C-alpha positions as CSV (number, residue, x, y, z in Angstrom):
1,M,70.0,172.4,-62.8
2,K,67.4,172.9,-65.5
3,P,67.1,176.3,-67.0
4,L,63.7,178.1,-67.0
5,P,62.1,178.4,-70.4
6,T,62.6,181.8,-71.9
7,G,60.5,181.6,-75.1
8,G,63.3,180.7,-77.5
9,G,66.1,182.8,-76.0
10,E,68.8,181.5,-73.6
11,A,68.1,181.0,-70.0
12,L,68.9,184.0,-67.7
13,Y,68.2,182.1,-64.5
14,A,68.4,178.5,-63.3
15,R,65.7,176.9,-61.3
16,R,66.8,176.1,-57.8
17,E,67.0,172.5,-56.9
18,K,66.4,172.0,-53.2
19,V,69.3,170.5,-51.3
20,Y,68.6,167.6,-48.9
21,P,71.8,167.1,-46.9
22,R,72.3,163.5,-45.9
23,E,72.9,162.7,-42.2
24,I,76.4,161.7,-41.4
25,E,78.5,160.9,-38.4
26,G,82.1,161.8,-37.9
27,R,84.7,164.0,-36.2
28,F,83.9,167.2,-38.1
29,T,80.1,166.7,-37.8
30,R,80.4,166.3,-34.1
31,L,82.7,169.4,-33.9
32,R,80.2,171.4,-36.0
33,T,77.3,170.3,-33.9
34,T,79.1,171.1,-30.7
35,A,80.0,174.6,-31.9
36,A,76.4,175.2,-33.0
37,W,75.0,174.2,-29.6
38,L,77.6,176.2,-27.8
39,L,77.0,179.3,-29.8
40,M,73.2,179.0,-29.7
41,G,73.4,178.5,-25.9
42,L,75.4,181.6,-25.5
43,F,73.1,183.7,-27.8
44,Y,69.9,182.6,-25.9
45,T,71.3,182.9,-22.4
46,V,73.8,185.8,-22.2
47,A,71.0,188.3,-22.7
48,W,69.5,187.1,-19.4
49,L,72.7,187.2,-17.3
50,R,72.9,190.2,-14.9
51,P,76.0,189.7,-12.6
52,G,76.0,192.4,-10.0
53,G,72.7,193.7,-11.2
54,E,74.2,194.9,-14.5
55,P,73.5,193.1,-17.8
56,L,76.4,191.1,-19.1
57,L,75.8,192.3,-22.6
58,L,73.5,195.2,-23.5
59,F,73.7,197.8,-26.2
60,D,71.5,200.5,-24.6
61,L,71.1,202.9,-27.5
62,P,68.6,205.3,-25.8
63,A,70.9,205.7,-22.8
64,R,73.9,205.8,-25.1
65,K,75.9,203.2,-23.2
66,F,77.1,199.7,-23.9
67,H,77.5,197.0,-21.2
68,I,80.1,194.5,-22.5
69,F,81.2,191.8,-20.2
70,G,81.4,193.9,-17.0
71,L,82.6,197.0,-18.7
72,T,80.5,200.0,-19.6
73,F,81.3,202.0,-22.7
74,W,80.0,205.4,-23.6
75,P,80.0,207.3,-26.9
76,Q,83.2,208.9,-25.7
77,D,84.8,205.5,-26.0
78,F,84.2,205.3,-29.7
79,L,87.9,204.6,-30.4
80,L,87.7,201.5,-28.2
81,L,84.6,200.2,-30.0
82,T,86.3,200.9,-33.3
83,L,89.4,199.0,-32.3
84,T,87.2,196.1,-31.2
85,L,85.7,195.9,-34.7
86,I,89.1,196.2,-36.4
87,I,90.5,193.4,-34.2
88,A,87.6,191.2,-35.0
89,A,88.0,191.8,-38.8
90,L,91.7,191.3,-38.7
91,S,91.2,188.1,-36.7
92,L,88.9,186.8,-39.4
93,F,91.6,187.6,-42.0
94,F,94.3,185.9,-39.9
95,F,92.3,182.7,-39.4
96,T,91.2,182.6,-43.0
97,A,94.7,182.8,-44.3
98,L,95.8,180.1,-41.8
99,A,92.9,177.6,-42.0
100,G,90.4,178.7,-44.7
101,R,86.8,179.2,-44.0
102,L,86.6,178.1,-40.4
103,W,84.2,181.0,-39.7
104,C,81.8,179.8,-42.4
105,G,81.8,176.2,-41.4
106,Y,81.5,176.4,-37.7
107,A,80.6,179.9,-36.4
108,C,78.7,181.8,-39.0
109,P,75.1,182.6,-37.8
110,Q,73.8,181.4,-41.2
111,T,75.5,178.0,-40.7
112,V,74.5,177.7,-37.1
113,W,70.8,178.6,-37.6
114,T,70.6,176.4,-40.7
115,E,71.8,173.4,-38.7
116,V,69.1,174.1,-36.1
117,F,66.4,174.4,-38.7
118,L,67.6,171.2,-40.4
119,A,67.4,169.5,-37.0
120,M,63.8,170.6,-36.6
121,E,63.0,169.5,-40.1
122,R,64.5,166.0,-39.5
123,L,62.5,165.8,-36.2
124,I,59.2,166.4,-38.0
125,E,59.8,165.0,-41.5
126,G,62.4,162.3,-40.9
127,R,65.7,161.5,-42.6
128,R,66.9,162.5,-46.1
129,L,65.0,159.8,-48.0
130,N,61.9,160.4,-46.1
131,R,62.0,164.1,-46.8
132,L,62.6,163.5,-50.5
133,K,59.6,161.1,-50.6
134,L,57.4,163.5,-48.7
135,D,58.2,166.4,-51.1
136,Q,57.7,164.3,-54.2
137,G,54.6,162.5,-53.0
138,P,51.0,163.6,-53.0
139,H,49.8,166.5,-50.8
140,D,47.6,164.4,-48.6
141,L,46.7,164.8,-44.9
142,S,50.1,163.4,-43.7
143,W,51.9,165.9,-46.0
144,W,49.8,168.9,-44.6
145,G,50.2,167.7,-41.0
146,R,54.0,167.4,-41.2
147,K,54.5,170.6,-43.1
148,S,52.2,172.5,-40.7
149,A,54.0,171.2,-37.7
150,K,57.4,172.1,-39.1
151,Q,56.3,175.6,-40.0
152,A,54.8,176.1,-36.6
153,L,58.0,175.0,-34.9
154,W,60.1,177.2,-37.3
155,I,57.9,180.3,-36.7
156,A,57.9,179.9,-32.9
157,F,61.7,179.5,-32.9
158,S,62.2,182.5,-35.2
159,L,60.0,184.7,-33.0
160,W,62.0,183.6,-29.9
161,T,65.2,184.4,-31.8
162,G,63.8,187.9,-32.7
163,L,62.9,188.5,-29.1
164,T,66.4,187.5,-27.9
165,F,68.0,189.7,-30.5
166,V,66.1,192.8,-29.4
167,G,66.9,191.7,-25.8
168,Y,70.5,192.8,-26.5
169,F,69.2,196.4,-27.1
170,T,66.3,196.5,-24.6
171,P,66.7,194.7,-21.2
172,I,65.2,191.3,-22.0
173,G,63.4,190.9,-18.7
174,E,61.6,194.2,-19.3
175,L,61.0,193.3,-23.0
176,A,59.6,189.8,-22.1
177,G,57.1,191.5,-19.7
178,K,56.0,193.8,-22.4
179,V,55.5,190.9,-24.8
180,K,53.3,189.1,-22.3
181,T,51.0,192.1,-21.9
182,F,51.2,193.1,-25.7
183,S,52.6,196.5,-24.7
184,T,55.8,196.5,-26.7
185,G,56.7,199.8,-28.5
186,P,56.4,200.1,-32.3
187,W,60.2,199.8,-32.9
188,E,60.6,196.9,-30.5
189,T,57.7,195.1,-32.3
190,F,59.2,195.9,-35.7
191,W,62.6,194.6,-34.9
192,I,61.3,191.4,-33.2
193,L,59.3,190.6,-36.3
194,F,62.0,191.7,-38.7
195,Y,64.8,189.6,-37.2
196,G,62.4,186.7,-36.7
197,L,61.4,186.9,-40.4
198,A,65.1,187.2,-41.4
199,T,65.9,184.0,-39.3
200,Y,62.9,182.2,-40.8
201,G,63.7,183.1,-44.4
202,N,67.5,182.7,-44.3
203,A,67.7,179.4,-42.3
204,G,64.4,177.9,-43.4
205,F,64.2,178.7,-47.1
206,L,67.3,180.4,-48.6
207,R,69.9,178.3,-46.7
208,E,72.7,177.6,-49.2
209,Q,71.5,180.4,-51.4
210,V,72.8,182.9,-48.8
211,C,76.3,181.4,-49.0
212,K,76.2,181.1,-52.8
213,Y,74.8,184.5,-53.9
214,M,74.4,186.8,-50.9
215,C,77.4,186.5,-48.7
216,P,80.3,188.9,-49.7
217,Y,82.8,186.9,-47.7
218,A,82.6,184.1,-50.3
219,R,83.7,186.6,-52.9
220,F,86.7,188.2,-51.3
221,Q,88.0,185.2,-49.4
222,S,90.3,184.2,-52.3
223,A,92.3,187.4,-51.7
224,M,93.3,186.0,-48.3
225,F,94.1,182.4,-49.6
226,D,97.4,181.3,-50.7
227,R,98.9,177.9,-51.6
228,D,99.6,177.2,-47.9
229,T,96.1,177.9,-46.6
230,L,94.3,174.9,-45.2
231,I,91.4,173.9,-47.5
232,I,89.2,170.9,-48.0
233,A,90.5,169.1,-51.1
234,Y,89.9,166.0,-53.1
235,D,93.0,164.0,-53.9
236,E,92.5,163.7,-57.6
237,G,95.8,161.8,-58.1
238,R,94.7,159.1,-55.7
239,G,90.9,159.0,-56.5
240,E,90.9,159.0,-60.3
241,P,89.8,157.4,-62.4
242,R,86.7,156.9,-60.3
243,G,84.2,154.1,-60.7
244,R,82.1,151.6,-58.9
245,R,83.4,148.2,-57.9
246,R,82.8,145.4,-55.5
247,R,84.2,145.5,-52.0
248,G,87.6,144.0,-51.6
249,L,88.7,144.7,-55.2
250,E,92.2,146.1,-55.4
251,P,91.5,149.4,-57.4
252,R,94.9,149.6,-59.2
253,A,94.4,146.0,-60.5
254,A,91.1,147.2,-62.1
255,G,92.7,150.4,-63.4
256,L,90.7,152.5,-61.0
257,G,91.4,155.0,-58.3
258,D,90.1,154.9,-54.7
259,C,86.9,157.0,-55.4
260,I,84.0,154.6,-55.9
261,D,81.7,157.4,-57.2
262,C,79.2,156.8,-54.4
263,T,78.4,160.6,-54.4
264,W,78.1,160.6,-50.6
265,C,80.3,163.7,-50.5
266,V,77.7,165.5,-52.6
267,Q,74.7,164.2,-50.7
268,V,76.0,165.4,-47.3
269,C,77.1,168.8,-48.6
270,P,74.9,171.6,-47.2
271,T,75.5,173.7,-50.3
272,G,75.0,170.9,-52.7
273,I,78.4,171.1,-54.5
274,D,80.7,168.3,-55.6
275,I,84.1,168.8,-53.9
276,R,85.7,166.6,-56.6
277,D,85.3,169.5,-59.0
278,G,87.9,171.4,-57.0
279,L,87.8,174.4,-54.6
280,Q,84.6,176.4,-55.1
281,I,83.3,179.6,-53.5
282,E,80.2,177.7,-52.4
283,C,82.3,175.4,-50.1
284,I,81.9,176.5,-46.5
285,A,84.6,174.1,-45.2
286,C,82.2,172.3,-42.8
287,G,84.0,169.0,-43.3
288,A,80.9,166.9,-43.9
289,C,82.3,165.5,-47.1
290,I,85.5,164.4,-45.2
291,D,83.3,162.4,-42.7
292,A,81.3,160.9,-45.5
293,C,84.3,159.9,-47.6
294,N,86.2,158.5,-44.6
295,Q,83.2,156.3,-43.7
296,I,83.2,154.9,-47.3
297,M,87.0,154.4,-47.2
298,D,86.6,152.4,-44.0
299,Q,83.9,150.2,-45.6
300,M,86.1,149.6,-48.6
301,N,89.2,149.0,-46.5
302,Y,91.0,151.9,-48.2
303,P,93.1,154.5,-46.4
304,R,91.3,157.5,-45.1
305,G,92.0,161.0,-46.5
306,L,90.8,160.9,-50.1
307,I,89.0,164.1,-49.1
308,R,90.8,165.9,-46.3
309,Y,92.0,169.2,-44.9
310,T,95.2,170.0,-46.7
311,T,96.9,172.7,-48.7
312,E,97.3,173.2,-52.4
313,N,101.0,172.7,-52.1
314,A,100.6,169.5,-50.2
315,V,98.2,168.1,-52.9
316,L,100.8,169.0,-55.5
317,G,103.5,167.3,-53.5
318,R,105.3,170.5,-52.5
319,P,106.3,171.5,-49.0
320,T,103.9,173.5,-47.0
321,R,105.0,176.5,-45.0
322,L,102.9,177.3,-41.9
323,V,104.9,180.4,-41.0
324,R,104.9,182.8,-43.9
325,P,105.0,186.6,-44.4
326,R,101.3,187.1,-44.7
327,L,100.5,185.4,-41.4
328,L,103.3,187.3,-39.7
329,I,102.0,190.6,-40.9
330,Y,98.5,189.8,-39.7
331,L,99.8,188.6,-36.4
332,A,102.0,191.7,-35.9
333,L,99.0,194.0,-36.6
334,L,96.8,192.0,-34.3
335,A,99.3,192.1,-31.5
336,A,99.8,195.9,-31.9
337,L,96.0,196.5,-31.9
338,V,95.4,194.3,-28.9
339,V,98.2,196.1,-27.0
340,A,96.8,199.5,-28.0
341,F,93.3,198.4,-26.9
342,G,94.6,197.2,-23.6
343,L,96.5,200.4,-22.9
344,L,93.5,202.6,-23.9
345,L,91.2,200.4,-21.8
346,G,93.6,200.5,-18.8
347,G,94.1,204.2,-19.0
348,R,90.4,205.0,-19.5
349,A,89.4,207.7,-17.0
350,P,86.0,207.1,-15.4
351,L,85.5,210.9,-15.0
352,I,86.7,213.5,-17.5
353,A,86.8,217.3,-17.2
354,D,87.4,219.7,-20.1
355,V,87.8,223.4,-19.3
356,I,86.6,225.8,-22.0
357,R,87.3,229.4,-21.5
358,D,84.8,232.1,-22.4
359,R,86.2,233.6,-25.6
360,N,83.7,236.5,-25.7
361,A,85.4,238.5,-23.0
362,L,88.9,238.2,-21.5
363,Y,87.7,239.4,-18.1
364,R,85.0,241.4,-16.2
365,L,85.5,243.9,-13.5
366,A,83.4,243.5,-10.3
367,G,84.3,246.3,-7.9
368,E,87.8,245.6,-6.7
369,D,87.8,242.1,-8.2
370,V,88.4,240.8,-11.7
371,E,86.3,237.8,-12.9
372,N,86.9,235.3,-15.7
373,T,84.2,232.8,-16.8
374,Y,84.6,229.3,-18.0
375,T,82.5,226.2,-18.9
376,I,83.7,223.0,-17.4
377,R,82.4,220.0,-19.4
378,L,82.1,217.0,-17.1
379,I,81.8,213.5,-18.5
380,N,80.8,210.7,-16.1
381,K,81.7,207.3,-17.6
382,T,80.8,205.3,-14.5
383,A,77.5,203.3,-14.1
384,H,76.4,205.5,-11.2
385,A,75.7,209.2,-10.6
386,Q,78.7,211.1,-9.2
387,Q,79.0,214.3,-7.1
388,V,82.0,216.5,-7.5
389,A,83.3,219.8,-6.1
390,I,85.1,222.3,-8.3
391,G,88.0,224.5,-7.0
392,V,91.2,226.2,-8.0
393,R,94.5,225.1,-6.8
394,E,96.2,228.5,-6.6
395,H,95.7,230.7,-3.5
396,G,93.7,233.9,-3.8
397,F,91.1,232.7,-6.3
398,E,87.4,232.2,-5.5
399,V,85.3,229.8,-7.6
400,R,81.7,230.9,-7.9
401,T,79.5,227.9,-8.7
402,W,77.4,225.3,-6.9
403,P,79.2,223.7,-3.9
404,R,78.3,220.2,-5.2
405,I,77.5,219.2,-8.7
406,E,75.8,215.9,-9.5
407,I,76.4,214.2,-12.9
408,A,74.1,211.3,-13.9
409,A,75.6,208.0,-15.0
410,G,76.9,208.3,-18.5
411,A,76.0,212.0,-18.7
412,V,77.9,214.9,-20.3
413,Q,77.2,218.0,-18.2
414,P,78.4,221.5,-19.0
415,V,78.9,223.5,-15.8
416,P,79.3,227.3,-16.0
417,V,82.0,228.5,-13.6
418,A,83.1,232.1,-12.6
419,V,86.5,232.6,-11.0
420,R,87.3,235.9,-9.1
421,A,90.4,237.4,-7.6
422,E,91.5,240.8,-6.3
423,R,92.7,243.0,-9.1
424,D,96.0,243.8,-7.3
425,A,96.7,240.2,-6.4
426,V,96.9,238.7,-9.9
427,S,99.0,239.0,-12.9
428,E,97.8,240.3,-16.3
429,R,98.0,236.7,-17.6
430,Q,98.7,233.6,-15.5
431,T,97.9,229.9,-15.5
432,I,95.5,228.5,-13.0
433,H,94.5,224.9,-12.3
434,F,91.0,223.7,-11.7
435,V,90.6,220.8,-9.3
436,V,87.5,218.6,-9.8
437,T,87.2,216.4,-6.7
438,P,84.8,213.5,-6.8
439,E,82.9,212.6,-3.7
440,D,83.6,208.9,-4.4
441,A,87.0,208.2,-2.7
442,A,87.8,205.5,-5.3
443,L,88.1,208.2,-8.0
444,Q,91.1,210.4,-8.3
445,P,90.7,214.2,-8.4
446,L,91.1,215.8,-11.9
447,I,93.4,218.8,-12.4
448,E,92.9,220.8,-15.6
449,P,94.9,223.9,-16.4
450,S,93.5,227.1,-18.0
451,R,94.4,230.8,-18.3
452,F,93.2,233.7,-16.1
453,F,93.4,237.3,-17.5
454,A,93.4,240.6,-15.6
455,P,93.6,244.2,-16.7
456,P,97.2,245.3,-17.5
457,G,99.1,247.7,-15.2
458,E,97.2,246.9,-11.9
459,R,100.3,245.8,-10.0
460,D,104.1,246.0,-10.1
461,H,105.0,242.4,-11.2
462,D,108.7,242.8,-11.9
463,G,109.7,244.9,-8.9
464,D,111.0,247.9,-11.0
465,G,108.6,250.5,-9.5
466,D,106.3,250.9,-12.5
467,D,102.8,249.3,-13.1
468,H,103.3,248.2,-16.7
469,G,103.8,244.5,-15.9
470,D,106.5,242.4,-17.5
């Protein structure tokens, strides 16, 4: 890359040379294309799926509830959501230590959307050589027509992507109706345009620059690599010295290695690097260079695998260990977190009751009765409103509250409750149990203990003839 002129000093920045990835066929290219279509299909369709009337995936922030594949999570399930993120991060560490940058090459949104934008670019401007000639040629009517058509396709696709993204936070059917009538709210409009612009900029223009300079994963991935991690590597011992030759020439007889220096591995690389220079942080492990090199090896009647998935130990002729302490630690942590998540999810109560006793007064006297006051905090984690009745399990206590209490779906509702009992029928201090009975027969009643206080000396508790209690 040529440095920008700096008026006599050294260059601080290098001018970007646009990368024109060459089209290639092969196993890894087909795998990458299949993954891209699958992931894009899921992204653009899942937001519309509503099995049973509930969205399959919706992060409803105003209502403070998350619908995730048939389960509804509330803010009270923060621990489960946190565990989900930790499991996802640890899974990334595990697969990176095992097989390198699989995420970058096949599942990263930057990779997937760049593949789609490149496909649209090829559709409008043609293959690699045609695109090079178009950009280097005059800006005539054909140039303007093709560039305008490409930009229109990119912009339309980016806006559709922004709409779909916001559709995971606002029901997409409702959102689409608002878009048709130009009645979207200011925040919905902002995020549609913002995410659309981010898609357009990252996948249309920045492309490999995101992987090279913006992605933090490229910087800390080396901490998860070891000599037994699968990487894409060039077999220098077999390929060097490189050089051009006619087909059918035995390379060793000419003092050459198997690499014919065709640079196809560079031309197909989406980040524009030369894999023959060794492992680099810009490599996203997409496997395009493997497909290109294998194709050349086939044409030259040389064995495949000059560039291949391998490990550093294998390249150096050392044994490779698949099972190693690092992987076992990751696997053990993952298993423990998944088990913990399953137990928490399985034991998650759809209805929760917390009893909070009034700390301002131990009791109040009401004629011949003594009264204690409480606040029962009811949390409804179901997707429907629930009606409950509140009582006390012990005999002789009267609960003074509404006969039926309705809690909206996902609501947290405090309910003031007063409990009365005859002064001579209760102890100075005793445990009582509140019973919260849902009207829905599928839900189990909740039993929560608390304390009931009465004035001292009101009855003979220990049977010794005095009224001082025990």
